[in-house]
C-alpha positions as a Python dict, from the first residue, in 0.01 Angstrom:
ca = {
    (1, 'X'): (0, 0, 0),
    (2, 'X'): (-83, -144, 342),
    (3, 'X'): (195, -398, 474),
    (4, 'X'): (125, -756, 461),
    (5, 'X'): (185, -943, 792),
    (6, 'X'): (378, -1279, 699),
    (7, 'X'): (672, -1251, 960),
    (8, 'X'): (643, -1106, 1301),
    (9, 'X'): (874, -809, 1245),
    (10, 'X'): (626, -680, 971),
    (11, 'X'): (438, -563, 1276),
    (12, 'X'): (696, -271, 1320),
    (13, 'X'): (616, -116, 939),
    (14, 'X'): (251, -201, 987),
    (15, 'X'): (244, 0, 1311),
    (16, 'X'): (456, 274, 1130),
    (17, 'X'): (186, 293, 871),
    (18, 'X'): (-131, 263, 1001),
    (19, 'X'): (-114, 401, 1380),
    (20, 'X'): (192, 542, 1481),
    (21, 'X'): (183, 678, 1858),
    (22, 'X'): (362, 855, 2138),
    (23, 'X'): (366, 539, 2384),
    (24, 'X'): (385, 233, 2158),
    (25, 'X'): (541, 78, 2469),
    (26, 'X'): (578, 192, 2818),
    (27, 'X'): (817, 24, 3121),
    (28, 'X'): (849, 128, 3478),
    (29, 'X'): (1209, 135, 3640),
    (30, 'X'): (1289, 232, 3990),
    (31, 'X'): (925, 387, 4011),
    (32, 'X'): (935, 603, 3701),
    (33, 'X'): (775, 521, 3390),
    (34, 'X'): (949, 573, 3037),
    (35, 'X'): (759, 567, 2718),
    (36, 'X'): (867, 501, 2355),
    (37, 'X'): (690, 638, 2053),
    (38, 'X'): (649, 386, 1753),
    (39, 'X'): (920, 589, 1575),
    (40, 'X'): (1157, 555, 1864),
    (41, 'X'): (1116, 185, 1917),
    (42, 'X'): (1180, 115, 1547),
    (43, 'X'): (1482, 324, 1532),
    (44, 'X'): (1645, 154, 1854),
    (45, 'X'): (1579, -199, 1703),
    (46, 'X'): (1720, -106, 1366),
    (47, 'X'): (2011, 0, 1516),
    (48, 'X'): (2052, -291, 1718),
    (49, 'X'): (1990, -520, 1454),
    (50, 'X'): (2296, -352, 1256),
    (51, 'X'): (2476, -385, 1560),
    (52, 'X'): (2439, -761, 1575),
    (53, 'X'): (2514, -772, 1198),
    (54, 'X'): (2838, -579, 1233),
    (55, 'X'): (2927, -798, 1517),
    (56, 'X'): (2884, -1098, 1268),
    (57, 'X'): (2544, -1225, 1345),
    (58, 'X'): (2284, -1312, 1100),
    (59, 'X'): (2022, -1581, 974),
    (60, 'X'): (2044, -1885, 1187),
    (61, 'X'): (2238, -1731, 1489),
    (62, 'X'): (2104, -1808, 1816),
    (63, 'X'): (2079, -1491, 2077),
    (64, 'X'): (1919, -1536, 2410),
    (65, 'X'): (1734, -1304, 2638),
    (66, 'X'): (1700, -1336, 3010),
    (67, 'X'): (1471, -1056, 3153),
    (68, 'X'): (1177, -961, 3332),
    (69, 'X'): (918, -756, 3101),
    (70, 'X'): (1040, -427, 3012),
    (71, 'X'): (1040, -253, 2662),
    (72, 'X'): (1407, -350, 2605),
    (73, 'X'): (1267, -728, 2606),
    (74, 'X'): (1066, -648, 2285),
    (75, 'X'): (1368, -457, 2144),
    (76, 'X'): (1606, -718, 2153),
    (77, 'X'): (1325, -960, 2033),
    (78, 'X'): (1255, -762, 1722),
    (79, 'X'): (1619, -690, 1660),
    (80, 'X'): (1711, -1054, 1681),
    (81, 'X'): (1412, -1182, 1477),
    (82, 'X'): (1449, -922, 1176),
    (83, 'X'): (1803, -1043, 1111),
    (84, 'X'): (1667, -1403, 1060),
    (85, 'X'): (1834, -1513, 1394),
    (86, 'X'): (1659, -1720, 1663),
    (87, 'X'): (1527, -1577, 1980),
    (88, 'X'): (1572, -1786, 2290),
    (89, 'X'): (1383, -1657, 2610),
    (90, 'X'): (1506, -1766, 2943),
    (91, 'X'): (1300, -1723, 3257),
    (92, 'X'): (1503, -1527, 3517),
    (93, 'X'): (1424, -1784, 3803),
    (94, 'X'): (1569, -2065, 3575),
    (95, 'X'): (1821, -2289, 3784),
    (96, 'X'): (2181, -2278, 3645),
    (97, 'X'): (2187, -2648, 3547),
    (98, 'X'): (1896, -2542, 3314),
    (99, 'X'): (2056, -2233, 3186),
    (100, 'X'): (2368, -2455, 3100),
    (101, 'X'): (2170, -2713, 2932),
    (102, 'X'): (1976, -2443, 2719),
    (103, 'X'): (2289, -2233, 2622),
    (104, 'X'): (2451, -2537, 2514),
    (105, 'X'): (2185, -2724, 2334),
    (106, 'X'): (2092, -2401, 2160),
    (107, 'X'): (2425, -2289, 2037),
    (108, 'X'): (2378, -1952, 2181),
    (109, 'X'): (2667, -1704, 2082),
    (110, 'X'): (2518, -1397, 2265),
    (111, 'X'): (2285, -1340, 2565),
    (112, 'X'): (2110, -1011, 2685),
    (113, 'X'): (2073, -1018, 3074),
    (114, 'X'): (1874, -755, 3263),
    (115, 'X'): (2071, -679, 3564),
    (116, 'X'): (2358, -722, 3784),
    (117, 'X'): (2225, -1041, 3980),
    (118, 'X'): (2161, -1238, 3628),
    (119, 'X'): (2480, -1130, 3484),
    (120, 'X'): (2667, -1273, 3767),
    (121, 'X'): (2454, -1587, 3732),
    (122, 'X'): (2467, -1618, 3371),
    (123, 'X'): (2875, -1533, 3382),
    (124, 'X'): (2923, -1812, 3627),
    (125, 'X'): (2747, -2062, 3433),
    (126, 'X'): (2913, -1959, 3078),
    (127, 'X'): (3256, -1982, 3271),
    (128, 'X'): (3175, -2315, 3381),
    (129, 'X'): (3071, -2441, 3077),
    (130, 'X'): (3376, -2329, 2842),
    (131, 'X'): (3151, -2170, 2598),
    (132, 'X'): (3200, -1866, 2414),
    (133, 'X'): (2905, -1641, 2473),
    (134, 'X'): (2903, -1301, 2478),
    (135, 'X'): (2691, -1121, 2761),
    (136, 'X'): (2535, -787, 2717),
    (137, 'X'): (2332, -615, 3021),
    (138, 'X'): (2045, -396, 2986),
    (139, 'X'): (2123, -217, 3312),
    (140, 'X'): (2427, -15, 3366),
    (141, 'X'): (2650, -306, 3534),
    (142, 'X'): (3008, -246, 3635),
    (143, 'X'): (3273, -427, 3412),
    (144, 'X'): (2991, -579, 3187),
    (145, 'X'): (2940, -514, 2815),
    (146, 'X'): (2621, -279, 2793),
    (147, 'X'): (2370, -369, 2534),
    (148, 'X'): (2363, 3, 2399),
    (149, 'X'): (2746, -68, 2273),
    (150, 'X'): (2525, -256, 1994),
    (151, 'X'): (2293, 10, 1940),
    (152, 'X'): (2577, 279, 1908),
    (153, 'X'): (2794, 36, 1694),
    (154, 'X'): (2467, -3, 1446),
    (155, 'X'): (2404, 365, 1432),
    (156, 'X'): (2767, 418, 1291),
    (157, 'X'): (2704, 154, 1010),
    (158, 'X'): (2386, 310, 834),
    (159, 'X'): (2502, 129, 524),
    (160, 'X'): (2407, -221, 667),
    (161, 'X'): (2104, -311, 458),
    (162, 'X'): (1831, -452, 695),
    (163, 'X'): (1631, -516, 406),
    (164, 'X'): (1826, -762, 278),
    (165, 'X'): (1836, -991, 600),
    (166, 'X'): (1451, -926, 635),
    (167, 'X'): (1376, -1052, 274),
    (168, 'X'): (1579, -1366, 336),
    (169, 'X'): (1324, -1468, 656),
    (170, 'X'): (1028, -1657, 519),
    (171, 'X'): (731, -1726, 716),
    (172, 'X'): (814, -2099, 747),
    (173, 'X'): (1130, -1998, 923),
    (174, 'X'): (1197, -2016, 1290),
    (175, 'X'): (1113, -1746, 1515),
    (176, 'X'): (1216, -1846, 1835),
    (177, 'X'): (1325, -2191, 2033),
    (178, 'X'): (1129, -2160, 2368),
    (179, 'X'): (1260, -2426, 2599),
    (180, 'X'): (976, -2573, 2803),
    (181, 'X'): (1050, -2631, 3181),
    (182, 'X'): (773, -2914, 3189),
    (183, 'X'): (680, -3069, 3515),
    (184, 'X'): (957, -3325, 3483),
    (185, 'X'): (1283, -3405, 3282),
    (186, 'X'): (1514, -3217, 3070),
    (187, 'X'): (1387, -2893, 2877),
    (188, 'X'): (1292, -2938, 2540),
    (189, 'X'): (1343, -2676, 2272),
    (190, 'X'): (1016, -2581, 2084),
    (191, 'X'): (1054, -2475, 1742),
    (192, 'X'): (789, -2186, 1655),
    (193, 'X'): (786, -2028, 1330),
    (194, 'X'): (682, -1678, 1217),
    (195, 'X'): (392, -1815, 1074),
    (196, 'X'): (289, -1983, 1386),
    (197, 'X'): (302, -1662, 1581),
    (198, 'X'): (132, -1450, 1306),
    (199, 'X'): (-160, -1660, 1208),
    (200, 'X'): (-212, -1694, 1598),
    (201, 'X'): (-245, -1358, 1688),
    (202, 'X'): (-432, -1269, 1405),
    (203, 'X'): (-683, -1536, 1462),
    (204, 'X'): (-684, -1482, 1843),
    (205, 'X'): (-794, -1092, 1763),
    (206, 'X'): (-1138, -1193, 1840),
    (207, 'X'): (-1039, -1175, 2181),
    (208, 'X'): (-1011, -779, 2167),
    (209, 'X'): (-1316, -583, 2117),
    (210, 'X'): (-1335, -206, 1979),
    (211, 'X'): (-1203, 59, 2191),
    (212, 'X'): (-907, -94, 2353),
    (213, 'X'): (-609, 164, 2413),
    (214, 'X'): (-410, 63, 2686),
    (215, 'X'): (-291, -323, 2797),
    (216, 'X'): (-101, -396, 3125),
    (217, 'X'): (169, -681, 3075),
    (218, 'X'): (283, -855, 3388),
    (219, 'X'): (306, -1236, 3304),
    (220, 'X'): (639, -1336, 3202),
    (221, 'X'): (711, -1275, 2826),
    (222, 'X'): (956, -1555, 2803),
    (223, 'X'): (649, -1786, 2838),
    (224, 'X'): (458, -1779, 2493),
    (225, 'X'): (93, -1691, 2619),
    (226, 'X'): (218, -1349, 2714),
    (227, 'X'): (479, -1298, 2428),
    (228, 'X'): (141, -1374, 2204),
    (229, 'X'): (-40, -1130, 2365),
    (230, 'X'): (178, -869, 2340),
    (231, 'X'): (219, -923, 1959),
    (232, 'X'): (-185, -919, 1972),
    (233, 'X'): (-153, -545, 2138),
    (234, 'X'): (64, -447, 1860),
    (235, 'X'): (-154, -592, 1598),
    (236, 'X'): (-434, -437, 1750),
    (237, 'X'): (-318, -79, 1799),
    (238, 'X'): (-306, -124, 2181),
    (239, 'X'): (-11, 52, 2367),
    (240, 'X'): (160, -189, 2610),
    (241, 'X'): (255, -73, 2965),
    (242, 'X'): (462, -319, 3173),
    (243, 'X'): (430, -320, 3538),
    (244, 'X'): (752, -288, 3761),
    (245, 'X'): (719, -616, 3932),
    (246, 'X'): (414, -845, 4091),
    (247, 'X'): (461, -610, 4418),
    (248, 'X'): (379, -285, 4221),
    (249, 'X'): (66, -433, 4033),
    (250, 'X'): (-160, -266, 4225),
    (251, 'X'): (-16, 92, 4211),
    (252, 'X'): (81, 27, 3840),
    (253, 'X'): (-302, -50, 3754),
    (254, 'X'): (-436, 251, 3919),
    (255, 'X'): (-166, 459, 3744),
    (256, 'X'): (-201, 302, 3384),
    (257, 'X'): (-577, 232, 3418),
    (258, 'X'): (-563, -32, 3135),
    (259, 'X'): (-856, -173, 2952),
    (260, 'X'): (-728, -533, 2908),
    (261, 'X'): (-466, -735, 3084),
    (262, 'X'): (-362, -1109, 3083),
    (263, 'X'): (-362, -1321, 3396),
    (264, 'X'): (-346, -1667, 3540),
    (265, 'X'): (-638, -1774, 3747),
    (266, 'X'): (-470, -1743, 4076),
    (267, 'X'): (-401, -1356, 4064),
    (268, 'X'): (-799, -1352, 3997),
    (269, 'X'): (-876, -1588, 4311),
    (270, 'X'): (-639, -1320, 4511),
    (271, 'X'): (-823, -1032, 4395),
    (272, 'X'): (-1154, -1197, 4452),
    (273, 'X'): (-1041, -1307, 4816),
    (274, 'X'): (-939, -950, 4931),
    (275, 'X'): (-1246, -834, 4791),
    (276, 'X'): (-1456, -1095, 4985),
    (277, 'X'): (-1243, -1032, 5318),
    (278, 'X'): (-1378, -655, 5263),
    (279, 'X'): (-1730, -754, 5233),
    (280, 'X'): (-1734, -951, 5541),
    (281, 'X'): (-1627, -665, 5765),
    (282, 'X'): (-1916, -473, 5622),
    (283, 'X'): (-2228, -432, 5866),
    (284, 'X'): (-2593, -403, 5848),
    (285, 'X'): (-2753, -302, 5517),
    (286, 'X'): (-2410, -259, 5329),
    (287, 'X'): (-2329, -631, 5435),
    (288, 'X'): (-2681, -730, 5306),
    (289, 'X'): (-2615, -564, 4949),
    (290, 'X'): (-2281, -653, 4889),
    (291, 'X'): (-2369, -1051, 4961),
    (292, 'X'): (-2687, -1024, 4756),
    (293, 'X'): (-2479, -887, 4463),
    (294, 'X'): (-2241, -1160, 4475),
    (295, 'X'): (-2509, -1426, 4487),
    (296, 'X'): (-2687, -1242, 4191),
    (297, 'X'): (-2319, -1248, 4025),
    (298, 'X'): (-2288, -1636, 4078),
    (299, 'X'): (-2603, -1662, 3857),
    (300, 'X'): (-2477, -1447, 3542),
    (301, 'X'): (-2528, -1614, 3205),
    (302, 'X'): (-2426, -1437, 2871),
    (303, 'X'): (-2801, -1442, 2812),
    (304, 'X'): (-3013, -1313, 3026),
    (305, 'X'): (-3392, -1184, 3122),
    (306, 'X'): (-3471, -810, 3133),
    (307, 'X'): (-3546, -853, 3547),
    (308, 'X'): (-3206, -1015, 3605),
    (309, 'X'): (-3031, -693, 3394),
    (310, 'X'): (-3256, -472, 3602),
    (311, 'X'): (-3103, -588, 3929),
    (312, 'X'): (-2744, -643, 3790),
    (313, 'X'): (-2750, -272, 3710),
    (314, 'X'): (-2828, -207, 4076),
    (315, 'X'): (-2551, -415, 4201),
    (316, 'X'): (-2312, -274, 3988),
    (317, 'X'): (-2372, 78, 4086),
    (318, 'X'): (-2371, -2, 4439),
    (319, 'X'): (-2112, -265, 4450),
    (320, 'X'): (-1940, -366, 4142),
    (321, 'X'): (-1839, -27, 4050),
    (322, 'X'): (-1594, -4, 4344),
    (323, 'X'): (-1455, -366, 4198),
    (324, 'X'): (-1396, -204, 3878),
    (325, 'X'): (-1208, 92, 4057),
    (326, 'X'): (-962, -143, 4214),
    (327, 'X'): (-858, -280, 3865),
    (328, 'X'): (-820, 61, 3762),
    (329, 'X'): (-1200, 120, 3650),
    (330, 'X'): (-1137, 119, 3260),
    (331, 'X'): (-1119, -280, 3220),
    (332, 'X'): (-1287, -399, 2917),
    (333, 'X'): (-1147, -755, 2891),
    (334, 'X'): (-924, -990, 3120),
    (335, 'X'): (-761, -1275, 2949),
    (336, 'X'): (-678, -1589, 3120),
    (337, 'X'): (-455, -1901, 3071),
    (338, 'X'): (-247, -2148, 3194),
    (339, 'X'): (-460, -2321, 3430),
    (340, 'X'): (-827, -2390, 3487),
    (341, 'X'): (-1038, -2097, 3593),
    (342, 'X'): (-1307, -2181, 3834),
    (343, 'X'): (-1667, -2110, 3644),
    (344, 'X'): (-1816, -1934, 3976),
    (345, 'X'): (-1516, -1674, 3946),
    (346, 'X'): (-1574, -1648, 3566),
    (347, 'X'): (-1940, -1541, 3610),
    (348, 'X'): (-1878, -1301, 3888),
    (349, 'X'): (-1613, -1119, 3683),
    (350, 'X'): (-1839, -1099, 3406),
    (351, 'X'): (-2117, -981, 3630),
    (352, 'X'): (-1887, -695, 3746),
    (353, 'X'): (-1848, -590, 3392),
    (354, 'X'): (-1515, -716, 3365),
    (355, 'X'): (-1563, -1018, 3126),
    (356, 'X'): (-1309, -1289, 3177),
    (357, 'X'): (-1204, -1474, 2838),
    (358, 'X'): (-1067, -1808, 2939),
    (359, 'X'): (-833, -1975, 2649),
    (360, 'X'): (-631, -2301, 2626),
    (361, 'X'): (-327, -2383, 2471),
    (362, 'X'): (76, -2511, 2512),
    (363, 'X'): (381, -2382, 2410),
    (364, 'X'): (390, -2633, 2131),
    (365, 'X'): (81, -2459, 1983),
    (366, 'X'): (205, -2115, 1985),
    (367, 'X'): (-20, -2111, 2216),
    (368, 'X'): (-371, -2065, 2153),
    (369, 'X'): (-570, -2386, 2036),
    (370, 'X'): (-926, -2234, 2175),
    (371, 'X'): (-1052, -1925, 2335),
    (372, 'X'): (-1380, -1785, 2470),
    (373, 'X'): (-1461, -1438, 2324),
    (374, 'X'): (-1769, -1203, 2346),
    (375, 'X'): (-1956, -1377, 2044),
    (376, 'X'): (-1891, -1739, 2165),
    (377, 'X'): (-1864, -1807, 2547),
    (378, 'X'): (-1939, -2084, 2762),
    (379, 'X'): (-1861, -2072, 3132),
    (380, 'X'): (-1652, -2394, 3253),
    (381, 'X'): (-1509, -2444, 2920),
    (382, 'X'): (-1181, -2314, 2771),
    (383, 'X'): (-1420, -2195, 2417),
    (384, 'X'): (-1438, -2318, 2087),
    (385, 'X'): (-1108, -2363, 1826),
    (386, 'X'): (-953, -2055, 1693),
    (387, 'X'): (-996, -1999, 1274),
    (388, 'X'): (-767, -2260, 1115),
    (389, 'X'): (-721, -2474, 1431),
    (390, 'X'): (-904, -2829, 1453),
    (391, 'X'): (-989, -3016, 1787),
    (392, 'X'): (-1081, -3372, 1850),
    (393, 'X'): (-1085, -3595, 2134),
    (394, 'X'): (-922, -3936, 2133),
    (395, 'X'): (-1041, -4258, 2224),
    (396, 'X'): (-876, -4211, 2558),
    (397, 'X'): (-1008, -3886, 2611),
    (398, 'X'): (-674, -3682, 2497),
    (399, 'X'): (-726, -3372, 2344),
    (400, 'X'): (-562, -3346, 1992),
    (401, 'X'): (-521, -3047, 1773),
    (402, 'X'): (-425, -2954, 1414),
    (403, 'X'): (-362, -2633, 1227),
    (404, 'X'): (-121, -2334, 1166),
    (405, 'X'): (-24, -2308, 1531),
    (406, 'X'): (146, -2653, 1563),
    (407, 'X'): (506, -2627, 1626),
    (408, 'X'): (770, -2719, 1361),
    (409, 'X'): (897, -2971, 1636),
    (410, 'X'): (1141, -3022, 1914),
    (411, 'X'): (1468, -2884, 1858),
    (412, 'X'): (1722, -3188, 1744),
    (413, 'X'): (1482, -3437, 1889),
    (414, 'X'): (1291, -3578, 1605),
    (415, 'X'): (1208, -3889, 1825),
    (416, 'X'): (1013, -3668, 2071),
    (417, 'X'): (845, -3486, 1740),
    (418, 'X'): (717, -3799, 1634),
    (419, 'X'): (596, -3931, 1980),
    (420, 'X'): (372, -3570, 1984),
    (421, 'X'): (284, -3508, 1625),
    (422, 'X'): (126, -3819, 1474),
    (423, 'X'): (146, -3911, 1082),
    (424, 'X'): (-183, -3710, 1017),
    (425, 'X'): (-47, -3408, 1194),
    (426, 'X'): (-254, -3418, 1528),
    (427, 'X'): (-67, -3275, 1813),
    (428, 'X'): (-135, -3457, 2135),
    (429, 'X'): (-164, -3226, 2408),
    (430, 'X'): (-127, -3458, 2702),
    (431, 'X'): (-471, -3308, 2817),
    (432, 'X'): (-785, -3489, 2887),
    (433, 'X'): (-1102, -3336, 2791),
    (434, 'X'): (-1443, -3319, 2603),
    (435, 'X'): (-1613, -3106, 2404),
    (436, 'X'): (-1982, -2956, 2496),
    (437, 'X'): (-2238, -2771, 2326),
    (438, 'X'): (-2093, -2903, 1974),
    (439, 'X'): (-1772, -2691, 1982),
    (440, 'X'): (-1656, -2591, 2315),
    (441, 'X'): (-1376, -2772, 2494),
    (442, 'X'): (-1368, -2881, 2832),
    (443, 'X'): (-1026, -2952, 2997),
    (444, 'X'): (-1095, -3191, 3280),
    (445, 'X'): (-712, -3328, 3365),
    (446, 'X'): (-376, -3375, 3245),
    (447, 'X'): (-340, -3706, 3100),
    (448, 'X'): (5, -3777, 3282),
    (449, 'X'): (-135, -3641, 3587),
    (450, 'X'): (-437, -3901, 3652),
    (451, 'X'): (-341, -4175, 3872),
    (452, 'X'): (-457, -4496, 3961),
    (453, 'X'): (-508, -4622, 4308),
    (454, 'X'): (-429, -4958, 4450),
    (455, 'X'): (-792, -5040, 4400),
    (456, 'X'): (-752, -5010, 4029),
    (457, 'X'): (-963, -4681, 4040),
    (458, 'X'): (-830, -4379, 3810),
    (459, 'X'): (-837, -4019, 3986),
    (460, 'X'): (-841, -3690, 3794),
    (461, 'X'): (-642, -3484, 4077),
    (462, 'X'): (-696, -3149, 3906),
    (463, 'X'): (-1090, -3151, 3961),
    (464, 'X'): (-1040, -3211, 4328),
    (465, 'X'): (-781, -2952, 4351),
    (466, 'X'): (-987, -2653, 4178),
    (467, 'X'): (-1264, -2765, 4428),
    (468, 'X'): (-1047, -2714, 4740),
    (469, 'X'): (-919, -2394, 4616),
    (470, 'X'): (-1263, -2264, 4620),
    (471, 'X'): (-1225, -2205, 4973),
    (472, 'X'): (-1053, -1886, 5091),
    (473, 'X'): (-846, -2106, 5344),
    (474, 'X'): (-640, -2317, 5105),
    (475, 'X'): (-358, -2125, 4914),
    (476, 'X'): (-217, -2439, 4744),
    (477, 'X'): (-296, -2799, 4732),
    (478, 'X'): (-192, -3134, 4565),
    (479, 'X'): (-389, -3444, 4559),
    (480, 'X'): (-202, -3777, 4530),
    (481, 'X'): (-255, -4152, 4576),
    (482, 'X'): (-69, -4343, 4310),
    (483, 'X'): (-98, -4721, 4382),
    (484, 'X'): (-223, -4617, 4727),
    (485, 'X'): (-532, -4735, 4890),
    (486, 'X'): (-685, -4375, 4887),
    (487, 'X'): (-617, -4037, 4773),
    (488, 'X'): (-444, -3806, 5030),
    (489, 'X'): (-370, -3433, 5005),
    (490, 'X'): (-92, -3194, 5077),
    (491, 'X'): (-254, -2845, 5156),
    (492, 'X'): (-77, -2488, 5198),
    (493, 'X'): (-322, -2285, 5402),
    (494, 'X'): (-399, -1921, 5310),
    (495, 'X'): (-220, -1816, 5627),
    (496, 'X'): (-361, -1445, 5575),
    (497, 'X'): (-693, -1597, 5581),
    (498, 'X'): (-641, -1819, 5843),
    (499, 'X'): (-515, -1547, 6057),
    (500, 'X'): (-837, -1367, 6016),
    (501, 'X'): (-1032, -1680, 6051),
    (502, 'X'): (-842, -1754, 6407),
    (503, 'X'): (-921, -1374, 6535),
    (504, 'X'): (-1285, -1450, 6469),
    (505, 'X'): (-1300, -1757, 6632),
    (506, 'X'): (-1104, -1615, 6968),
    (507, 'X'): (-793, -1835, 6897),
    (508, 'X'): (-485, -1682, 6986),
    (509, 'X'): (-248, -1696, 6641),
    (510, 'X'): (101, -1760, 6728),
    (511, 'X'): (335, -1890, 6432),
    (512, 'X'): (230, -2055, 6082),
    (513, 'X'): (429, -2347, 6202),
    (514, 'X'): (230, -2388, 6539),
    (515, 'X'): (-123, -2306, 6370),
    (516, 'X'): (-100, -2595, 6125),
    (517, 'X'): (-80, -2847, 6438),
    (518, 'X'): (-352, -2620, 6610),
    (519, 'X'): (-642, -2875, 6691),
    (520, 'X'): (-926, -2621, 6610),
    (521, 'X'): (-763, -2551, 6280),
    (522, 'X'): (-699, -2929, 6183),
    (523, 'X'): (-1099, -2969, 6273),
    (524, 'X'): (-1157, -2665, 6012),
    (525, 'X'): (-977, -2845, 5744),
    (526, 'X'): (-1120, -3154, 5800),
    (527, 'X'): (-1452, -2982, 5750),
    (528, 'X'): (-1315, -2817, 5418),
    (529, 'X'): (-1159, -3172, 5310),
    (530, 'X'): (-1506, -3340, 5377),
    (531, 'X'): (-1720, -3047, 5181),
    (532, 'X'): (-1472, -3038, 4904),
    (533, 'X'): (-1456, -3423, 4818),
    (534, 'X'): (-1859, -3500, 4893),
    (535, 'X'): (-1921, -3450, 4507),
    (536, 'X'): (-1675, -3687, 4399),
    (537, 'X'): (-1678, -4065, 4362),
    (538, 'X'): (-1602, -4245, 4699),
    (539, 'X'): (-1275, -4371, 4561),
    (540, 'X'): (-1204, -4021, 4424),
    (541, 'X'): (-1272, -3876, 4801),
    (542, 'X'): (-956, -3728, 4990),
    (543, 'X'): (-938, -3950, 5322),
    (544, 'X'): (-630, -3787, 5495),
    (545, 'X'): (-452, -3452, 5437),
    (546, 'X'): (-145, -3272, 5584),
    (547, 'X'): (-96, -2905, 5621),
    (548, 'X'): (240, -2753, 5509),
    (549, 'X'): (391, -2437, 5642),
    (550, 'X'): (592, -2342, 5345),
    (551, 'X'): (422, -2225, 5032),
    (552, 'X'): (559, -2357, 4708),
    (553, 'X'): (720, -2147, 4460),
    (554, 'X'): (894, -2103, 4167),
    (555, 'X'): (1250, -2034, 4321),
    (556, 'X'): (1172, -2349, 4545),
    (557, 'X'): (1145, -2534, 4239),
    (558, 'X'): (792, -2683, 4343),
    (559, 'X'): (615, -2464, 4039),
    (560, 'X'): (675, -2402, 3673),
    (561, 'X'): (710, -2052, 3567),
    (562, 'X'): (343, -2064, 3468),
    (563, 'X'): (252, -2140, 3841),
    (564, 'X'): (176, -2563, 3751),
    (565, 'X'): (247, -2787, 4007),
    (566, 'X'): (570, -3001, 3937),
    (567, 'X'): (421, -3274, 4105),
    (568, 'X'): (716, -3502, 4101),
    (569, 'X'): (935, -3246, 4303),
    (570, 'X'): (666, -3183, 4566),
    (571, 'X'): (618, -3593, 4608),
    (572, 'X'): (1015, -3618, 4648),
    (573, 'X'): (1061, -3312, 4888),
    (574, 'X'): (729, -3432, 5116),
    (575, 'X'): (802, -3808, 5091),
    (576, 'X'): (839, -3834, 5468),
    (577, 'X'): (535, -3661, 5525),
    (578, 'X'): (327, -3873, 5274),
    (579, 'X'): (464, -4228, 5431),
    (580, 'X'): (346, -4087, 5743),
    (581, 'X'): (-1, -3999, 5639),
    (582, 'X'): (-71, -4377, 5496),
    (583, 'X'): (122, -4523, 5779),
    (584, 'X'): (-68, -4338, 6035),
    (585, 'X'): (-419, -4468, 5852),
    (586, 'X'): (-297, -4827, 5876),
    (587, 'X'): (-192, -4784, 6237),
    (588, 'X'): (-553, -4632, 6292),
    (589, 'X'): (-730, -4927, 6114),
    (590, 'X'): (-532, -5144, 6345),
}
């Protein structure tokens, strides 16, 4: 009898029954890979569950996990959920005041942390808060309780009947409380149920074609996007391999040779930029073939003529085969989310034989609302709604969604829940979009990020920013201009590309700080700004800009963990620079 999956932990028995394997999940620590078979993984999870029960935890308990991606993240996740406790993921980069707020708001009683640095960070926060929270480390840390103390305690109590705990969990029970970092304000606890996630991975399975065996994971599991993808891999018999860190991705891809990975557009942009830099170094006929192939790729469509396919076959053999090898050589599908993917980039990757499926959703929607896949793809859109989910566009252009993926609400914030989910069950996403081709959703901007200039004209900054980022010399950009006479931009150059450009122009590269003041560099960026703005309305065009030497980061507080701009923080940190932009413009006119 096959297991019916109604709660996320049902995936474990489902895998044991249908496709047990030796490499269920693998991780790399200190340069060494370790794999766990399905049986080993389930046994560890069950021992950990019994250890938690023995400690007095059970249905409704609150247990947090603060770690980078590794097999133990999944082990703790499944062990927590199958006793009916709420799993609360915390980003390792969270600021201390956010950690304190979440631990208190969620009434956490136990937290698993990855290593010594996180242990010290959390220990200090817990001591200051005065809460009684037990901290267990995943790495061995001197003086700290180790998570294996719980698995060992669980192994000594086989009489604890886990089925009685599993049976008490319903599909509508809360699986996890995920606190959205958001771009402003206090974190909000999103309540997602087992049913939210089960229906989401079942109906997102259209993403994964036949023949997938290995998936590489490096986006943070504490974000719902990667977590759902991992559940989807488990559901679809795909072995999971965790990259050791962002710094080791190139080596890890070459070792694993994955068929799939999920990513954010910026990482694909970086892969593309590196390949293009190598292409520019080619000479003669090789250079000609390279750029002919790229130009051909830019015209890629899912429905093609035989003649285009004939030329594409040549391009793949001579050029794109090397692109494939750079990503391990076995890619069947790449899933992209978290931000808008440049349609040109999507076409190029598809043409290179590595289809990128762009999707859309939020933490509050478990996360997938829409996604492109092999049977249904339109470049420049985030795809059609998945089965069981409806979408519509409100009168003001906001995207609304309704269906099995909508959260139960914000934890202890009925006021915010009522603001976000209307009486008819429509979730208000805060994004502006349109439906094209009858069913494909196109996101054009964030509702809250659209600003009005002093002249009363509305400007959607993301559209402009995405255009700017098509240029290899631009690493990061933020367009601003609320209540100002015209839009301006803060630009962080791609200093590696800038160094290459300067070398070709015979400009001596000194320091990043000096180069952003160099007249020739400024002139180049003036050209970039003018070119990137030219297709926009006159009121939308960026008239002035400043180059910044320091890249925005999660640690610096300017980016959310999914790499979205924290606009309010960036505006505050650069207030003097911004005032100077507008003051200089006034003086210039005077």
